[in-house]
A tleap script that builds the chain and sets N, CA, C and O, in Angstrom:
source leaprc.protein.ff14SB
mol = sequence {
  NMET GLU PRO VAL PHE LEU ASN LYS GLU GLU
  THR ALA ALA ALA LEU GLY GLY ILE SER LEU
  SER LYS LEU ASN GLU LEU ILE LYS ALA GLY
  ARG ILE PHE PRO ARG VAL LEU ASP GLY ARG
  VAL MET PHE THR PRO ASP GLU VAL ARG ARG
  PHE ALA ALA GLU CYS PRO ALA TRP GLU PRO
  CSER
}
set mol.1.N position { -135.608 107.835 -48.743 }
set mol.1.CA position { -135.422 109.272 -48.679 }
set mol.1.C position { -134.678 109.739 -49.923 }
set mol.1.O position { -133.658 109.165 -50.303 }
set mol.2.N position { -135.195 110.773 -50.544 }
set mol.2.CA position { -134.557 111.363 -51.722 }
set mol.2.C position { -133.263 112.060 -51.309 }
set mol.2.O position { -133.213 112.694 -50.256 }
set mol.3.N position { -132.205 111.948 -52.135 }
set mol.3.CA position { -130.966 112.646 -51.781 }
set mol.3.C position { -131.165 114.159 -51.785 }
set mol.3.O position { -131.989 114.688 -52.531 }
set mol.4.N position { -130.406 114.838 -50.951 }
set mol.4.CA position { -130.462 116.297 -50.885 }
set mol.4.C position { -129.676 116.895 -52.043 }
set mol.4.O position { -130.089 117.902 -52.620 }
set mol.5.N position { -128.549 116.284 -52.386 }
set mol.5.CA position { -127.705 116.750 -53.483 }
set mol.5.C position { -127.327 115.589 -54.388 }
set mol.5.O position { -127.220 114.443 -53.949 }
set mol.6.N position { -127.128 115.910 -55.653 }
set mol.6.CA position { -126.597 114.967 -56.637 }
set mol.6.C position { -125.275 115.532 -57.133 }
set mol.6.O position { -125.165 116.736 -57.368 }
set mol.7.N position { -124.263 114.671 -57.296 }
set mol.7.CA position { -123.012 115.165 -57.859 }
set mol.7.C position { -123.146 115.251 -59.383 }
set mol.7.O position { -124.199 114.933 -59.935 }
set mol.8.N position { -122.092 115.675 -60.049 }
set mol.8.CA position { -122.175 115.854 -61.501 }
set mol.8.C position { -122.495 114.547 -62.227 }
set mol.8.O position { -123.307 114.532 -63.152 }
set mol.9.N position { -121.863 113.463 -61.811 }
set mol.9.CA position { -122.098 112.180 -62.468 }
set mol.9.C position { -123.544 111.727 -62.291 }
set mol.9.O position { -124.171 111.257 -63.241 }
set mol.10.N position { -124.068 111.867 -61.086 }
set mol.10.CA position { -125.456 111.479 -60.816 }
set mol.10.C position { -126.429 112.373 -61.581 }
set mol.10.O position { -127.452 111.901 -62.078 }
set mol.11.N position { -126.114 113.652 -61.675 }
set mol.11.CA position { -126.976 114.583 -62.405 }
set mol.11.C position { -126.986 114.254 -63.888 }
set mol.11.O position { -128.047 114.225 -64.512 }
set mol.12.N position { -125.812 114.008 -64.457 }
set mol.12.CA position { -125.735 113.648 -65.875 }
set mol.12.C position { -126.534 112.374 -66.150 }
set mol.12.O position { -127.239 112.287 -67.155 }
set mol.13.N position { -126.426 111.396 -65.266 }
set mol.13.CA position { -127.187 110.152 -65.427 }
set mol.13.C position { -128.687 110.411 -65.320 }
set mol.13.O position { -129.469 109.848 -66.086 }
set mol.14.N position { -129.090 111.259 -64.376 }
set mol.14.CA position { -130.514 111.575 -64.191 }
set mol.14.C position { -131.088 112.303 -65.399 }
set mol.14.O position { -132.291 112.239 -65.653 }
set mol.15.N position { -130.232 112.992 -66.142 }
set mol.15.CA position { -130.679 113.723 -67.331 }
set mol.15.C position { -130.536 112.871 -68.589 }
set mol.15.O position { -130.253 113.388 -69.669 }
set mol.16.N position { -130.729 111.592 -68.445 }
set mol.16.CA position { -130.738 110.700 -69.597 }
set mol.16.C position { -129.366 110.214 -70.016 }
set mol.16.O position { -129.200 109.691 -71.118 }
set mol.17.N position { -128.384 110.381 -69.147 }
set mol.17.CA position { -127.050 109.893 -69.474 }
set mol.17.C position { -126.242 110.838 -70.341 }
set mol.17.O position { -125.389 110.397 -71.112 }
set mol.18.N position { -126.502 112.152 -70.224 }
set mol.18.CA position { -125.694 113.109 -70.978 }
set mol.18.C position { -124.253 113.051 -70.475 }
set mol.18.O position { -123.990 112.570 -69.373 }
set mol.19.N position { -123.330 113.545 -71.288 }
set mol.19.CA position { -121.921 113.531 -70.900 }
set mol.19.C position { -121.637 114.630 -69.878 }
set mol.19.O position { -122.397 115.590 -69.748 }
set mol.20.N position { -120.538 114.470 -69.165 }
set mol.20.CA position { -120.130 115.510 -68.219 }
set mol.20.C position { -119.765 116.788 -68.951 }
set mol.20.O position { -119.983 117.879 -68.426 }
set mol.21.N position { -119.212 116.676 -70.155 }
set mol.21.CA position { -118.886 117.893 -70.910 }
set mol.21.C position { -120.158 118.633 -71.312 }
set mol.21.O position { -120.178 119.864 -71.311 }
set mol.22.N position { -121.221 117.904 -71.655 }
set mol.22.CA position { -122.502 118.548 -71.971 }
set mol.22.C position { -123.081 119.212 -70.728 }
set mol.22.O position { -123.616 120.317 -70.810 }
set mol.23.N position { -122.979 118.550 -69.579 }
set mol.23.CA position { -123.459 119.144 -68.335 }
set mol.23.C position { -122.689 120.426 -68.040 }
set mol.23.O position { -123.284 121.426 -67.637 }
set mol.24.N position { -121.379 120.406 -68.236 }
set mol.24.CA position { -120.576 121.616 -68.027 }
set mol.24.C position { -120.994 122.733 -68.978 }
set mol.24.O position { -121.014 123.899 -68.584 }
set mol.25.N position { -121.328 122.396 -70.225 }
set mol.25.CA position { -121.825 123.393 -71.185 }
set mol.25.C position { -123.121 124.019 -70.680 }
set mol.25.O position { -123.300 125.234 -70.769 }
set mol.26.N position { -124.017 123.202 -70.155 }
set mol.26.CA position { -125.296 123.704 -69.642 }
set mol.26.C position { -125.081 124.633 -68.452 }
set mol.26.O position { -125.786 125.632 -68.306 }
set mol.27.N position { -124.113 124.306 -67.608 }
set mol.27.CA position { -123.794 125.167 -66.465 }
set mol.27.C position { -123.266 126.505 -66.964 }
set mol.27.O position { -123.729 127.560 -66.530 }
set mol.28.N position { -122.296 126.464 -67.876 }
set mol.28.CA position { -121.691 127.700 -68.399 }
set mol.28.C position { -122.700 128.569 -69.127 }
set mol.28.O position { -122.595 129.796 -69.112 }
set mol.29.N position { -123.686 127.934 -69.769 }
set mol.29.CA position { -124.725 128.674 -70.491 }
set mol.29.C position { -125.793 129.224 -69.551 }
set mol.29.O position { -126.670 129.971 -69.985 }
set mol.30.N position { -125.729 128.866 -68.276 }
set mol.30.CA position { -126.716 129.349 -67.319 }
set mol.30.C position { -128.065 128.672 -67.444 }
set mol.30.O position { -129.089 129.244 -67.070 }
set mol.31.N position { -128.073 127.445 -67.972 }
set mol.31.CA position { -129.338 126.733 -68.134 }
set mol.31.C position { -129.675 125.843 -66.949 }
set mol.31.O position { -130.843 125.541 -66.705 }
set mol.32.N position { -128.642 125.420 -66.205 }
set mol.32.CA position { -128.842 124.626 -64.990 }
set mol.32.C position { -127.904 125.197 -63.932 }
set mol.32.O position { -126.762 125.549 -64.227 }
set mol.33.N position { -128.389 125.284 -62.713 }
set mol.33.CA position { -127.672 126.017 -61.670 }
set mol.33.C position { -127.245 125.101 -60.528 }
set mol.33.O position { -128.080 124.603 -59.773 }
set mol.34.N position { -125.932 124.883 -60.410 }
set mol.34.CA position { -125.429 124.043 -59.330 }
set mol.34.C position { -125.277 124.809 -58.027 }
set mol.34.O position { -125.371 126.036 -57.989 }
set mol.35.N position { -125.044 124.066 -56.976 }
set mol.35.CA position { -124.653 124.598 -55.667 }
set mol.35.C position { -123.224 124.131 -55.432 }
set mol.35.O position { -122.745 123.224 -56.112 }
set mol.36.N position { -122.553 124.737 -54.486 }
set mol.36.CA position { -121.201 124.304 -54.137 }
set mol.36.C position { -121.192 123.878 -52.677 }
set mol.36.O position { -121.638 124.620 -51.801 }
set mol.37.N position { -120.685 122.688 -52.426 }
set mol.37.CA position { -120.597 122.143 -51.072 }
set mol.37.C position { -119.169 121.655 -50.870 }
set mol.37.O position { -118.733 120.699 -51.512 }
set mol.38.N position { -118.443 122.318 -49.973 }
set mol.38.CA position { -117.033 121.973 -49.729 }
set mol.38.C position { -116.228 121.929 -51.020 }
set mol.38.O position { -115.392 121.043 -51.205 }
set mol.39.N position { -116.476 122.878 -51.910 }
set mol.39.CA position { -115.741 122.961 -53.162 }
set mol.39.C position { -116.215 122.003 -54.243 }
set mol.39.O position { -115.656 121.983 -55.340 }
set mol.40.N position { -117.232 121.214 -53.949 }
set mol.40.CA position { -117.774 120.264 -54.931 }
set mol.40.C position { -119.032 120.826 -55.565 }
set mol.40.O position { -119.878 121.403 -54.882 }
set mol.41.N position { -119.150 120.655 -56.867 }
set mol.41.CA position { -120.325 121.101 -57.609 }
set mol.41.C position { -121.424 120.063 -57.414 }
set mol.41.O position { -121.244 118.882 -57.715 }
set mol.42.N position { -122.564 120.523 -56.905 }
set mol.42.CA position { -123.682 119.631 -56.609 }
set mol.42.C position { -124.976 120.254 -57.153 }
set mol.42.O position { -125.040 121.456 -57.407 }
set mol.43.N position { -125.991 119.421 -57.323 }
set mol.43.CA position { -127.287 119.877 -57.816 }
set mol.43.C position { -128.379 119.353 -56.901 }
set mol.43.O position { -128.295 118.229 -56.407 }
set mol.44.N position { -129.399 120.159 -56.674 }
set mol.44.CA position { -130.552 119.672 -55.924 }
set mol.44.C position { -131.472 118.915 -56.890 }
set mol.44.O position { -131.533 119.256 -58.071 }
set mol.45.N position { -132.177 117.906 -56.410 }
set mol.45.CA position { -133.145 117.227 -57.266 }
set mol.45.C position { -134.185 118.197 -57.844 }
set mol.45.O position { -134.630 118.020 -58.978 }
set mol.46.N position { -134.571 119.216 -57.073 }
set mol.46.CA position { -135.525 120.207 -57.584 }
set mol.46.C position { -134.954 120.954 -58.781 }
set mol.46.O position { -135.685 121.250 -59.726 }
set mol.47.N position { -133.661 121.264 -58.758 }
set mol.47.CA position { -133.040 121.962 -59.887 }
set mol.47.C position { -132.987 121.065 -61.119 }
set mol.47.O position { -133.203 121.530 -62.239 }
set mol.48.N position { -132.704 119.795 -60.915 }
set mol.48.CA position { -132.687 118.853 -62.038 }
set mol.48.C position { -134.088 118.746 -62.639 }
set mol.48.O position { -134.238 118.739 -63.861 }
set mol.49.N position { -135.115 118.661 -61.790 }
set mol.49.CA position { -136.502 118.605 -62.281 }
set mol.49.C position { -136.888 119.894 -62.998 }
set mol.49.O position { -137.553 119.848 -64.033 }
set mol.50.N position { -136.477 121.053 -62.459 }
set mol.50.CA position { -136.788 122.334 -63.099 }
set mol.50.C position { -136.186 122.382 -64.497 }
set mol.50.O position { -136.857 122.757 -65.459 }
set mol.51.N position { -134.923 122.001 -64.600 }
set mol.51.CA position { -134.267 122.008 -65.905 }
set mol.51.C position { -134.997 121.083 -66.882 }
set mol.51.O position { -135.273 121.469 -68.018 }
set mol.52.N position { -135.307 119.871 -66.441 }
set mol.52.CA position { -135.977 118.904 -67.312 }
set mol.52.C position { -137.342 119.419 -67.770 }
set mol.52.O position { -137.719 119.232 -68.927 }
set mol.53.N position { -138.072 120.056 -66.877 }
set mol.53.CA position { -139.401 120.577 -67.227 }
set mol.53.C position { -139.320 121.704 -68.246 }
set mol.53.O position { -140.262 121.916 -69.010 }
set mol.54.N position { -138.203 122.430 -68.267 }
set mol.54.CA position { -138.054 123.544 -69.202 }
set mol.54.C position { -137.516 123.120 -70.563 }
set mol.54.O position { -137.470 123.932 -71.487 }
set mol.55.N position { -137.112 121.863 -70.699 }
set mol.55.CA position { -136.653 121.379 -72.003 }
set mol.55.C position { -137.862 121.271 -72.934 }
set mol.55.O position { -138.947 120.871 -72.511 }
set mol.56.N position { -137.664 121.631 -74.198 }
set mol.56.CA position { -138.800 121.564 -75.120 }
set mol.56.C position { -139.248 120.127 -75.367 }
set mol.56.O position { -138.453 119.190 -75.309 }
set mol.57.N position { -140.519 119.981 -75.641 }
set mol.57.CA position { -141.073 118.669 -75.966 }
set mol.57.C position { -140.607 118.258 -77.362 }
set mol.57.O position { -140.444 119.098 -78.248 }
set mol.58.N position { -140.397 116.968 -77.541 }
set mol.58.CA position { -140.008 116.446 -78.843 }
set mol.58.C position { -141.217 116.423 -79.757 }
set mol.58.O position { -142.306 116.009 -79.360 }
set mol.59.N position { -141.012 116.875 -80.989 }
set mol.59.CA position { -142.091 116.846 -81.972 }
set mol.59.C position { -141.619 116.051 -83.173 }
set mol.59.O position { -140.610 116.398 -83.787 }
set mol.60.N position { -142.331 114.993 -83.516 }
set mol.60.CA position { -141.912 114.193 -84.677 }
set mol.60.C position { -142.004 115.007 -85.958 }
set mol.60.O position { -142.863 115.874 -86.110 }
set mol.61.N position { -141.101 114.704 -86.866 }
set mol.61.CA position { -141.120 115.452 -88.145 }
set mol.61.C position { -141.860 114.712 -89.223 }
set mol.61.O position { -141.965 115.202 -90.347 }
savepdb mol mol.pdb
quit
C-alpha cells in the first residue's frame, strides 16, 4: 500500500535527494504544496508526482 503522506525527509529523498533547505525554498516559492497533520508538514504522493511532472525536461547542451 502506498503511503498517504510523506514527511519532509521522505519527500526530499523522493525528489532525488534534494536538501531539506531546498525543499523549504520550494514550499516558500509556492512550487510544492504541503498539508499539515497535527502540526507536521506532510506531502501527498500525488503532490510529489505533480511537482515532478512540472519540472522542465533536461536538454543537453
